[in-house]
C-alpha atoms as an extended CHARMM CRD file, in Angstrom:
* protein
*
       144  EXT
         1         1  UNK       CA             55.8860000000      -21.9640000000       23.5970000000  PROA      1               0.0000000000
         2         2  UNK       CA             52.6280000000      -23.9290000000       23.6800000000  PROA      2               0.0000000000
         3         3  UNK       CA             51.6800000000      -26.2500000000       26.4590000000  PROA      3               0.0000000000
         4         4  UNK       CA             49.4520000000      -29.3280000000       26.9270000000  PROA      4               0.0000000000
         5         5  UNK       CA             48.8380000000      -29.9140000000       30.6610000000  PROA      5               0.0000000000
         6         6  UNK       CA             46.9940000000      -32.6360000000       32.4190000000  PROA      6               0.0000000000
         7         7  UNK       CA             47.0640000000      -33.9340000000       35.9230000000  PROA      7               0.0000000000
         8         8  UNK       CA             45.5590000000      -36.6520000000       38.1570000000  PROA      8               0.0000000000
         9         9  UNK       CA             45.8550000000      -38.0000000000       41.6750000000  PROA      9               0.0000000000
        10        10  UNK       CA             47.0270000000      -41.6170000000       41.7070000000  PROA      10              0.0000000000
        11        11  UNK       CA             46.6110000000      -43.9230000000       44.6650000000  PROA      11              0.0000000000
        12        12  UNK       CA             50.1480000000      -45.3120000000       44.6090000000  PROA      12              0.0000000000
        13        13  UNK       CA             53.3430000000      -43.9330000000       45.9140000000  PROA      13              0.0000000000
        14        14  UNK       CA             55.7570000000      -42.0330000000       43.5590000000  PROA      14              0.0000000000
        15        15  UNK       CA             58.0990000000      -45.0490000000       43.5740000000  PROA      15              0.0000000000
        16        16  UNK       CA             55.3580000000      -47.3490000000       42.1210000000  PROA      16              0.0000000000
        17        17  UNK       CA             54.3840000000      -44.7220000000       39.5410000000  PROA      17              0.0000000000
        18        18  UNK       CA             57.9820000000      -44.1870000000       38.5470000000  PROA      18              0.0000000000
        19        19  UNK       CA             58.6460000000      -47.9020000000       38.2070000000  PROA      19              0.0000000000
        20        20  UNK       CA             55.8320000000      -48.1590000000       35.6940000000  PROA      20              0.0000000000
        21        21  UNK       CA             56.6660000000      -45.1000000000       33.7770000000  PROA      21              0.0000000000
        22        22  UNK       CA             60.4580000000      -45.9910000000       33.5510000000  PROA      22              0.0000000000
        23        23  UNK       CA             59.7830000000      -49.5450000000       32.2610000000  PROA      23              0.0000000000
        24        24  UNK       CA             59.4220000000      -48.6290000000       28.6780000000  PROA      24              0.0000000000
        25        25  UNK       CA             59.3520000000      -52.3260000000       27.6120000000  PROA      25              0.0000000000
        26        26  UNK       CA             55.9580000000      -52.7080000000       29.2580000000  PROA      26              0.0000000000
        27        27  UNK       CA             54.2970000000      -49.7690000000       27.5320000000  PROA      27              0.0000000000
        28        28  UNK       CA             52.5740000000      -51.8330000000       24.9150000000  PROA      28              0.0000000000
        29        29  UNK       CA             50.7360000000      -53.6130000000       27.7920000000  PROA      29              0.0000000000
        30        30  UNK       CA             48.9670000000      -50.5050000000       29.2800000000  PROA      30              0.0000000000
        31        31  UNK       CA             49.7410000000      -47.2890000000       27.4600000000  PROA      31              0.0000000000
        32        32  UNK       CA             47.1080000000      -46.0470000000       24.9160000000  PROA      32              0.0000000000
        33        33  UNK       CA             49.1620000000      -43.0930000000       23.7950000000  PROA      33              0.0000000000
        34        34  UNK       CA             52.6970000000      -44.2920000000       23.5660000000  PROA      34              0.0000000000
        35        35  UNK       CA             52.3030000000      -47.7230000000       22.0830000000  PROA      35              0.0000000000
        36        36  UNK       CA             56.0460000000      -48.6940000000       22.2860000000  PROA      36              0.0000000000
        37        37  UNK       CA             59.2090000000      -47.1240000000       23.5430000000  PROA      37              0.0000000000
        38        38  UNK       CA             62.3580000000      -48.8520000000       22.3700000000  PROA      38              0.0000000000
        39        39  UNK       CA             65.6070000000      -48.0860000000       24.0350000000  PROA      39              0.0000000000
        40        40  UNK       CA             67.3540000000      -48.2980000000       27.3120000000  PROA      40              0.0000000000
        41        41  UNK       CA             66.0980000000      -46.2110000000       30.2810000000  PROA      41              0.0000000000
        42        42  UNK       CA             68.3690000000      -43.5880000000       31.8140000000  PROA      42              0.0000000000
        43        43  UNK       CA             69.5290000000      -40.0520000000       31.5270000000  PROA      43              0.0000000000
        44        44  UNK       CA             70.5070000000      -38.9350000000       28.0080000000  PROA      44              0.0000000000
        45        45  UNK       CA             69.3030000000      -42.1780000000       26.4420000000  PROA      45              0.0000000000
        46        46  UNK       CA             67.7310000000      -42.2900000000       22.9810000000  PROA      46              0.0000000000
        47        47  UNK       CA             64.2870000000      -43.8370000000       22.5040000000  PROA      47              0.0000000000
        48        48  UNK       CA             62.2300000000      -44.6490000000       19.4300000000  PROA      48              0.0000000000
        49        49  UNK       CA             58.6330000000      -44.0960000000       20.2180000000  PROA      49              0.0000000000
        50        50  UNK       CA             55.5220000000      -45.3930000000       18.4560000000  PROA      50              0.0000000000
        51        51  UNK       CA             52.7040000000      -42.9810000000       19.1790000000  PROA      51              0.0000000000
        52        52  UNK       CA             48.9270000000      -43.0140000000       18.6030000000  PROA      52              0.0000000000
        53        53  UNK       CA             49.0210000000      -39.4290000000       17.3290000000  PROA      53              0.0000000000
        54        54  UNK       CA             46.3620000000      -37.1840000000       19.0660000000  PROA      54              0.0000000000
        55        55  UNK       CA             46.4150000000      -34.8200000000       16.1580000000  PROA      55              0.0000000000
        56        56  UNK       CA             45.6540000000      -37.4970000000       13.5690000000  PROA      56              0.0000000000
        57        57  UNK       CA             42.7250000000      -39.4820000000       15.0300000000  PROA      57              0.0000000000
        58        58  UNK       CA             44.8960000000      -42.1470000000       16.5020000000  PROA      58              0.0000000000
        59        59  UNK       CA             47.0010000000      -42.8290000000       13.3780000000  PROA      59              0.0000000000
        60        60  UNK       CA             50.3670000000      -44.3230000000       14.3350000000  PROA      60              0.0000000000
        61        61  UNK       CA             53.5070000000      -42.1480000000       14.2350000000  PROA      61              0.0000000000
        62        62  UNK       CA             57.0060000000      -42.7030000000       15.0260000000  PROA      62              0.0000000000
        63        63  UNK       CA             59.5700000000      -40.3370000000       16.6170000000  PROA      63              0.0000000000
        64        64  UNK       CA             63.1340000000      -40.5210000000       17.8620000000  PROA      64              0.0000000000
        65        65  UNK       CA             63.5350000000      -38.7310000000       21.2420000000  PROA      65              0.0000000000
        66        66  UNK       CA             66.2360000000      -38.2060000000       23.8620000000  PROA      66              0.0000000000
        67        67  UNK       CA             65.5500000000      -38.4140000000       27.6400000000  PROA      67              0.0000000000
        68        68  UNK       CA             66.3050000000      -34.8220000000       29.0000000000  PROA      68              0.0000000000
        69        69  UNK       CA             65.0550000000      -35.3840000000       32.6070000000  PROA      69              0.0000000000
        70        70  UNK       CA             65.5210000000      -38.4630000000       34.5290000000  PROA      70              0.0000000000
        71        71  UNK       CA             64.9060000000      -38.0980000000       38.3890000000  PROA      71              0.0000000000
        72        72  UNK       CA             63.7510000000      -41.4180000000       39.8410000000  PROA      72              0.0000000000
        73        73  UNK       CA             60.4080000000      -41.0390000000       41.7170000000  PROA      73              0.0000000000
        74        74  UNK       CA             60.1590000000      -37.4510000000       40.7010000000  PROA      74              0.0000000000
        75        75  UNK       CA             60.4030000000      -36.4630000000       37.0250000000  PROA      75              0.0000000000
        76        76  UNK       CA             60.7580000000      -37.9290000000       33.5170000000  PROA      76              0.0000000000
        77        77  UNK       CA             61.0150000000      -36.0520000000       30.2160000000  PROA      77              0.0000000000
        78        78  UNK       CA             62.0780000000      -36.6530000000       26.6620000000  PROA      78              0.0000000000
        79        79  UNK       CA             62.5520000000      -34.3080000000       23.7960000000  PROA      79              0.0000000000
        80        80  UNK       CA             61.9700000000      -34.7930000000       20.0920000000  PROA      80              0.0000000000
        81        81  UNK       CA             63.1810000000      -32.2370000000       17.6010000000  PROA      81              0.0000000000
        82        82  UNK       CA             62.4600000000      -31.7250000000       13.9150000000  PROA      82              0.0000000000
        83        83  UNK       CA             63.2580000000      -27.9210000000       13.8390000000  PROA      83              0.0000000000
        84        84  UNK       CA             61.8030000000      -25.7010000000       12.5650000000  PROA      84              0.0000000000
        85        85  UNK       CA             58.6670000000      -27.8370000000       12.1830000000  PROA      85              0.0000000000
        86        86  UNK       CA             58.3800000000      -29.1700000000       15.7540000000  PROA      86              0.0000000000
        87        87  UNK       CA             60.3320000000      -29.2500000000       18.9860000000  PROA      87              0.0000000000
        88        88  UNK       CA             58.6030000000      -30.9440000000       21.8920000000  PROA      88              0.0000000000
        89        89  UNK       CA             59.3260000000      -31.8960000000       25.4100000000  PROA      89              0.0000000000
        90        90  UNK       CA             56.9870000000      -34.5530000000       26.7770000000  PROA      90              0.0000000000
        91        91  UNK       CA             57.0770000000      -34.7940000000       30.6150000000  PROA      91              0.0000000000
        92        92  UNK       CA             55.7870000000      -36.3930000000       33.8180000000  PROA      92              0.0000000000
        93        93  UNK       CA             56.1310000000      -34.8890000000       37.2560000000  PROA      93              0.0000000000
        94        94  UNK       CA             55.4510000000      -36.9510000000       40.4140000000  PROA      94              0.0000000000
        95        95  UNK       CA             54.6950000000      -35.2800000000       43.7850000000  PROA      95              0.0000000000
        96        96  UNK       CA             53.7600000000      -37.1650000000       46.9230000000  PROA      96              0.0000000000
        97        97  UNK       CA             50.2940000000      -36.1720000000       48.0340000000  PROA      97              0.0000000000
        98        98  UNK       CA             47.6640000000      -37.6560000000       50.4020000000  PROA      98              0.0000000000
        99        99  UNK       CA             49.4070000000      -41.0680000000       50.6290000000  PROA      99              0.0000000000
       100       100  UNK       CA             49.5730000000      -41.3360000000       46.7830000000  PROA      100             0.0000000000
       101       101  UNK       CA             51.0360000000      -39.3100000000       43.9360000000  PROA      101             0.0000000000
       102       102  UNK       CA             49.9780000000      -36.1380000000       42.2600000000  PROA      102             0.0000000000
       103       103  UNK       CA             50.8260000000      -36.6590000000       38.5100000000  PROA      103             0.0000000000
       104       104  UNK       CA             51.3890000000      -33.7350000000       36.1610000000  PROA      104             0.0000000000
       105       105  UNK       CA             51.7010000000      -34.8650000000       32.6300000000  PROA      105             0.0000000000
       106       106  UNK       CA             52.1510000000      -32.6160000000       29.5390000000  PROA      106             0.0000000000
       107       107  UNK       CA             54.1450000000      -31.4400000000       26.6990000000  PROA      107             0.0000000000
       108       108  UNK       CA             55.8120000000      -28.1260000000       25.7320000000  PROA      108             0.0000000000
       109       109  UNK       CA             55.9360000000      -27.4250000000       21.9630000000  PROA      109             0.0000000000
       110       110  UNK       CA             57.6080000000      -24.9850000000       19.8260000000  PROA      110             0.0000000000
       111       111  UNK       CA             57.8700000000      -24.6280000000       16.0270000000  PROA      111             0.0000000000
       112       112  UNK       CA             55.6130000000      -24.2660000000       13.0510000000  PROA      112             0.0000000000
       113       113  UNK       CA             53.4740000000      -27.2600000000       13.8390000000  PROA      113             0.0000000000
       114       114  UNK       CA             52.0930000000      -26.0930000000       17.2420000000  PROA      114             0.0000000000
       115       115  UNK       CA             51.3940000000      -22.7080000000       15.7760000000  PROA      115             0.0000000000
       116       116  UNK       CA             49.3200000000      -24.3450000000       12.8990000000  PROA      116             0.0000000000
       117       117  UNK       CA             47.5080000000      -26.4650000000       15.4830000000  PROA      117             0.0000000000
       118       118  UNK       CA             46.2460000000      -23.3940000000       17.3610000000  PROA      118             0.0000000000
       119       119  UNK       CA             44.7010000000      -23.7040000000       20.7890000000  PROA      119             0.0000000000
       120       120  UNK       CA             41.7140000000      -25.8770000000       19.7490000000  PROA      120             0.0000000000
       121       121  UNK       CA             44.2080000000      -28.2960000000       18.0930000000  PROA      121             0.0000000000
       122       122  UNK       CA             46.3160000000      -28.5780000000       21.2650000000  PROA      122             0.0000000000
       123       123  UNK       CA             43.1920000000      -28.9850000000       23.2720000000  PROA      123             0.0000000000
       124       124  UNK       CA             42.5540000000      -32.1920000000       21.1770000000  PROA      124             0.0000000000
       125       125  UNK       CA             45.6640000000      -33.5910000000       22.8060000000  PROA      125             0.0000000000
       126       126  UNK       CA             44.2510000000      -33.2980000000       26.3330000000  PROA      126             0.0000000000
       127       127  UNK       CA             41.8900000000      -36.3850000000       26.2180000000  PROA      127             0.0000000000
       128       128  UNK       CA             44.7290000000      -38.7180000000       24.9510000000  PROA      128             0.0000000000
       129       129  UNK       CA             47.0730000000      -37.4520000000       27.6640000000  PROA      129             0.0000000000
       130       130  UNK       CA             44.2830000000      -37.9650000000       30.2560000000  PROA      130             0.0000000000
       131       131  UNK       CA             43.7520000000      -41.4930000000       28.8550000000  PROA      131             0.0000000000
       132       132  UNK       CA             47.3990000000      -42.1750000000       29.5170000000  PROA      132             0.0000000000
       133       133  UNK       CA             46.9810000000      -40.9390000000       33.1440000000  PROA      133             0.0000000000
       134       134  UNK       CA             43.9350000000      -43.0270000000       33.6020000000  PROA      134             0.0000000000
       135       135  UNK       CA             45.5870000000      -46.1610000000       32.2090000000  PROA      135             0.0000000000
       136       136  UNK       CA             48.5490000000      -45.5210000000       34.4780000000  PROA      136             0.0000000000
       137       137  UNK       CA             46.3880000000      -45.2730000000       37.3730000000  PROA      137             0.0000000000
       138       138  UNK       CA             44.3000000000      -48.3130000000       36.5380000000  PROA      138             0.0000000000
       139       139  UNK       CA             47.4640000000      -50.4200000000       35.9240000000  PROA      139             0.0000000000
       140       140  UNK       CA             48.8850000000      -49.4730000000       39.3550000000  PROA      140             0.0000000000
       141       141  UNK       CA             45.5070000000      -50.2680000000       40.9680000000  PROA      141             0.0000000000
       142       142  UNK       CA             45.4540000000      -53.7590000000       39.4940000000  PROA      142             0.0000000000
       143       143  UNK       CA             49.0630000000      -54.3960000000       40.5050000000  PROA      143             0.0000000000
       144       144  UNK       CA             48.2300000000      -53.4760000000       44.1350000000  PROA      144             0.0000000000
């Protein structure tokens, strides 16, 4: 398994962070990585994502995923699978901390594609994931 991991302290409670993350219809308004997420929110739901692909200098990609973790105010994860090429679980973890939320955001990848990316290729994902974290924090700050 190969992992991309980012984190950030957000000056909003987990409930506010969750509300924004779980509102897929509003992703086009603020999310620089996941440009659109079509589908109903909830455990086991299927989504169709439009993604600015970090591995392709922002080219747009599309992927069908299934929500595999749905814990309001705590955790959200979805999984896309094109085995043996790619199997990835993209996740967000929310922990109350210092009056706000400590956000962990990452992806666990398996398959041929992550092996071909190598460590430096996966490192190229980090700025894109951090941009999502920053946009999330900024959106919550302007809503307050």
